[in-house]
N, C-alpha and C positions, 0 to 999 in steps of 0.2 A: 680498524687495523689495516695498515698498508700491506701491499704484497711483499715488500722487503721485510716487514715485521712478521708476516706469515712464514716467509723463508727462514728467518732466524729462529722461529718457534718450531720448525720442522713440519709445518703444515703445507697442504696443497696450495699453490699460488698460481697466478697467471704469468706465464713466461713472456707475454706480450705487453706487460705493464710499461708505461712510458718512463717512469722513474728508474726501473731496472735497465731499460735501454740506455739511459743516460749514464748510469753507473758502469755499464759495460764499455761505453765509449771512453770514459775516463780511465778505466783500467787499460784499454788498448793504447791510449796515449802514453801511459807510464811504461808498459812492458815493451812497446816499440822503441821508446827512448832508451830503455835499458839495453835492448838488443843491439843498438847502434854504438854503444860505448866500447872503447878499447879496453883490453885486459888491465892496463895500468891505471885506468881511471877508477880506482878502488873507492875513493870517497864518494864520487858521484853514483857509483853502483849501489853503495850502502844507503845513500840518501833515497834513491828511488825505491829500493826494497822496503825501507821503513814507511814510505808513503803508500806503497802498493799493498802490502800485506797487513793483516791484523797484528801480527807480531813476528819478528825474525830475530834469531839469536846471533851470536858472534861466529865468525869464521865460516859463514855461508857463502858458497860459490855456485852460481848458476850460469851455465853456458847458454849462448843463443842457439837456436831461436826459441825462447821461452814464451809460452802463451797461457793465459788464464781467462776466466770469465769475469770475476769481480775483484779478486785479490783480497778483499777484506774478510773473506771466509777461509783464509789460509794462515796457518800457524806453523812456523818452522823453528826447530830447536837449534842448538849450537853445532858447528862443525858438520853441516850437511852439504853434500856435493850433489848437484843435479846436472846431469849430462845433457848433450845437445837434443833439441827437439821435444822437450817435455811439454805436455798439455795438462793443465789442471782446470777442470770445470767445477768450480767451487760454489755451486748454489747451496750445497750442504757443507758443513765445516770439514776442511781437510787439515789434519794434524800430522806433522812429520817429526818424529823424535830425533834427538841429538845423535850425531855420529852416523846417520843413515846415508847410504849411497843409492842414488837413483840413476839407472843406466840410460842410454840414448833411446829416444822415441817412446818413452813411457807415458801412458795416459792414465790419469786419475779422474774418474767421472762420477760425481756424487749426486747426480740427478736422474730420475726416471720420468719420462713422459708417460701419460696414461696409456694403457693398452687399448682402451676404448677409442675408436677412431673419431667419434664426435667430440669427446672430451679433449683428445689430443689436438684436434683442429682448432679447438677453442683456447688452447694454450695451457692446459692443466699440466703441472709439473710437480713432482714429489721429491723434496730434498732428503737425502740420507747421508750421514757423516761417514767419512773415511778416516780411519786412524792407523797410521804407520808407526810402529814402535821405535825404540832406540836401537841403533846399530844394525838396522835391517839393510839388506842389499836386494834391490829390485833390478834384475838384469835387463838387458835391452829388450825393447818392444813388449814389455809387460803392460797389461791392461788391468786396472783395479776398478771394480764396479761399485755402485752405491751401497752403503751400509756395511762395508767390509772393514774388519780389524785384522791387522797383521802384527803378531806378537814380537817382542824384543828379540834381536839377534838372528832372526830367520832369514833365509835366502830364497828368493822366488826366481826360478829358472827362466831363461829367455823365451819370449813369445807366449808366456802363460797368460791366461785369462782368469783372474781371481774373482770368483763369484760368492765365496763363503769365507768365513773367518779362518785364519791360519794361526796355530798356536806359536808360542815362543820356541826358539832354539831348534828349528827344523829346516830341512831342505824340502821345498815343495815346487811342483812344476806341472804343466799340462793345461789342457783346455777341455773341461774346466780344471783349474788348478787343484791338485790334491797333495797331501803330505807323502813324500817318498820315504823319509827316514829322519831320525833325530840327528842333529849335529853333535859330534863327540870330539874329545881331544885327539883322536886319530886323524881328524881333518886338518890338524896343524901341519904346516910345511917346514917348520924350523926357522922361520924368518926372524922371530924375536930373540932367539938364542944364538944362532950362528947361520952363516950363509947356507942355504938349502936349495932344493930343486925348485924349478919354476912352478908356481901354483897352477892348478888346473882351473881355468876360468871359462871353460867351455859351456857352462850353463847359460 
């Protein structure tokens, strides 16, 4: 079994494997080419995304400077917006649901090095998947750690470090991130029915 196969199976693998190094190099070529494209080069952007990711839906927009590790362990649904400076370390599968918004400088990190210094120096790495649900909003500078699932429709406040699963339909924030409250119809600002007050996006 190759180290890539071990990674796909969620098993401990060597981070120093030569094949994985070459896969990272290929991913860098693609995301660097993507980051150089102009906004109106939509077809070229779509082509690179389809080559870089395991799968990508319709209406996906990613701002530069986007970076990832392999790309082939990233699944993105429809109508996803990813703001400037996003980093996805995708040794474990990273899945992003349709309609999700990812703020600037968000990091999704799906791998843990061994805590043991000898194992760590030898390259031991443990992949754990990250799952972001549908219509989630990750505000700026959010960090999501390995093995975390964030439920549909939830909002993660700016600067949060998400170390545990977050349920659907809640506002959560902090380091470590914790649920503050459920989201309710009272959070609506009237945008869909009539002109209303400016939304509070301070999170």
